[in-house]
N, C-alpha and C positions, 0 to 999 in steps of 0.2 A: 634554278633547280626546282623550286616549288611550283613555278608556273608550268614548266615542262611536265612535271609529274601530274598536275591537275589536268593538263590536256590529254595525257596518256590514259588517265582514269576515266575521264568523261567521254572519250571517243567511243568506246563500246556502248556506253549508255545512250549516246546520241544515235548510234546505229540501231539499237533495240527500239528506241522511240520511233525512228523512221519506219522500221519494219512493222511495228504495231499500228502506226497510222495507215500504212498501206493495206494492212489486213482489215482495218475498220472501213477503208474506202472500197474494199473488194465487194462485189455484189454478193448478197447472201445466198443466192441460188448456187453459185459456184462454191461458196464456202461449205455448204452442207451437202454438196454432191447432187443437188436436185436435177441438174441437166443430165447427169449420167443415168439416172433412173427414169427419166422422162420417157424414153422410147419403150421401156418395159411397161410403164404405167399406161401408156397409150394403147399398146397391144392388149394388155390385160383388160382394160375397159372395153375395148372393141370386141374381143373374142370371148370374154367371160362375163363381165358385168352387164353388158347390153343384152346378150342372149338370155341371161338369167332374168333380167327385168322383163324382157319380151315374153319369156315363158310364163312368168307369173301373171302377166296381163292376159295372155291367151287362155290361162286356166279359168278365167272368169267369163269366157266366151264359148260359143258353139262353133268355133273355127274348124274348117276342114282343111285338107291338104293343099287345096288351091289357094287358100288365104283370102278368098273373096266372099263377101256377104256375111261376114262374122258379126254376130250380135251379142250384146252383153246379157248374160244369164245369171250373174251373181254367183252364189255358192252351189248351184245345182250340180256342177261336175263333182264337187267335193262330197256332196250328199250321196251321189250315185257311187262314188268310189268307196266310201266307207261302208256301203251296203253291197258291194260287189264281191261275191264269193271267189271269183277267179283272181281278183287282186290279192285277197288274203291268202289264197292257196299259193300263189306265186311268191308272196312274201315269206310264207312258211317254208317253201322250198329253198329260198335264199338263206334263211336263218338256219335251216337244217344243214345245208352245205357248209355254212360258216362254223357251226358247232362241231362238225366233223374235221374240217380242215385246220382250223386255228390251233387246237392242242397238238394234233399230229405233226404239223409242220414246225411248231416251236420246239418240240422234243427232238424231232429228227434233225433239224438244223443244228441244235446244240450238240447232239451226239456226233454228227459228221464234223463239226468244227473241232470238237475235242480230239477226234481221230486224226484229222489233218494237222492239228497243232502239235500233237505229241509223236506222230510217226516220224521216223528218221529217214528212211530210204524212199526216194521218189516222191518227196513232199509236194513238189510242183505238179506232178502228174495227178496225184489225188485231188488237189485243189482244182485243177482244170476239169477233171471228170465230174466233180460235184457241182461246179458252177456252170459248165458248158450247156446243159439243157435250158438254162434260163435265157440264153442268148438266142434260142430258136423263136421264130414268130409263133404266135398263138395258133394260127391255122395249121402250120407244119406239125407242131406238137400234137394237136388234136387229131389230125389225119393219121399220124403215126400210130397213136393209141387206138384209134378207131379200127385200124387194120389188126393190131395186136389182140383186140377184144372180139374180133370177128368169130362167131361160133363155128364157122365152117373151115376157114383157112387161117385163123389167128394163132399166134404162137402161144398165148397164155393157156388156152385150153389144151393145146398139144403137149406143152412141156409138163404141165401138172396132171395130165390125163383126166381131165374133167370135161363136162359138157354144159357149162354154165352159160345161159343166155344173157350175157352182160348188157347188151344194148337194146334188148327187146323185152325185158321183164322189168316191171317197175320196182321190184325188190332189189335189183342189182344196178339199174341204170345210173342212179345218183352216186352209188359207190364207185362205179367205173370212172365217173367224172372226177371224183375226189382223188382216186389213185393217180389219174393223169395229172391233176393239178399239183399234187405233192411232188411228183417226179419233175414237173416242169418248173415250178416256182421255188423249190426249197433252196436253190442256189443263192438267191438274194439274201434270205435270212441267214444262211450259212456264212456268207461273206461278212455280214454284220457281226455275228458271233465270233468269227475268226479274228476280225480286227480288234474286238474287245478283249479277247483272250491274250492277244499279243501285247495289250496295254497293261496287263496285270503285273505288278512288280515281282520279279523273281525272288527277292529276298523274303517275301512272305512264305513261299513254299519251302525255302531253305530253313527258315526258323521253325516252321511246322515239322519238318523232318527231324530237326534236332530235338524237338519235344516228343518225338515218337509217333507222330500222326501218320497213318497209312494213307494210301491213295484215296480211299473212300472218304475219310475224314477231311482231307485237303480239299476234295471236290465240294463237300457239303458245307464246310465252314469257311472256305476261302473263295473258291471259284464261283459258286452260285450267288453268294452275297455281292461279290464284285460285279456280277453280270446282271444285277437286279434291274438297273436302268435300261440296259439294252434289251432285256427280256420284255419289259414294258413297252418299249418302242416296237419290237417285233410283233407283239400281240396286237397293239393298236393298228399298225399298218396292215396286218393280215386280216383283221376284222373289217376294216374299211374296204380292202380289196376284195374280200370274199363276199361281202354283201352285194358288191357290184358285179358278180360273176356273170359272164355273158358269152364270150368267144368260144371257150371250150365246150360249153353245154350245147350251143347252137351247132357248131361244126360237127361234133361227134354224133349228134342226132339228126344230121342232114337237114338242118334248119327247121326241124319240127320240134314240138314241145315234149317229145319223148313218149314212151308207152304210158297211155292214160294220163298224159299231161304231167308226169311225175318229175320232169326235169325243166319245166317252164319256170324260169327265174323272173324276178321282179322287172329287171331291165328288159328281158325278152317280151314280157307281157306289155310293157309300155311301148315297145317298138311295134308290136302287133296292133295295138290300138291306134297308133299314130300313122303307120304306113301300110297296114293291111285293111283296117276298118276305116281309115281316113279320118279319124276323129282326133284332130290335133288338139282341140281344146281339152278334151277329156284326158288325152295322153299327157298334156302339160300339167293338169291337176294331179295326176298320178306321180309325175316327176317331182312336183313340189312337195307332195307328201313324203316321197322317198328322200328328198333333200333334207327335210326336217328330221327324219329318222337318222340319217347319216350325221347330221350336225349334232343331234342329241347324243349319239354314241361318242363323237369326238369330244364334246363338252364334258360328258361324264368321265371320260378318260382323263382329261385335264384336271377335273375336280378331284378325282381320286389321287392323281399324282401330286397335286398341291397339298392335299391333306397328309399324304404319306411323308412328304418332305418336311412339313411343319411338325409332325409328330416325331420325326427323327431328330429334329433340333432340340 
């Protein structure tokens, strides 16, 4: 009996030992999933890392669009860029666009998400209407609003009974692009807010109602604090996307820099230098400067988020 019991007890132990030995003999690449991410790493290195390194190298040369006869010129491109008024103007236009879009799209997305979350009838229809514009290609959305803003045949001036030169006056051109961007991209942030709202526990609102809190108090003291992280995510994503604005500005202005260059963005200026003036080396230097700015914004966002989390602890 004792021998049988010992065999019964030790059999699972021997099985576990054999399994552990097989695990130790298994190649580490398979154990850590290295082979599964290898295709992605290869494509990432081929289409992201290599072009980035190549662009940094070209920024130190006087390369043209043909790629022949490039010579090393050191920091000359960077010195010229830092003293280029057109570069600073285009950066200012991108920053101005970002300052207009980010607060508006954050507030609008939150309000639309609150409406779609609390409405009872036709909830799916409201959600579809708010998100559907985001599915349109950028050129389609830009061409649609270019027609709407047309001073002669556009619906905007006709409906409101005004004669505003939306696309031909520098005072209104960037505002028109902002309005188009809000309509086109608010659906993405709306979806993020809506998913976050559905994740808030319902018992928090029930307890607040029992304590006599009205809808405004519940929104301020429950909804907004619970959405703090998603709001930070929305703001960060919108800042990075708005700084890189290009498609809608170019299409709505018929591939021109707008009235008196008022809608020439940083990306558009880089493209003009590289493919219109054929100065690939100088355009690469501008791109590197822009990459540093974008990286600084992202790192600042991460630093602020980490400090806030540490202070909350």
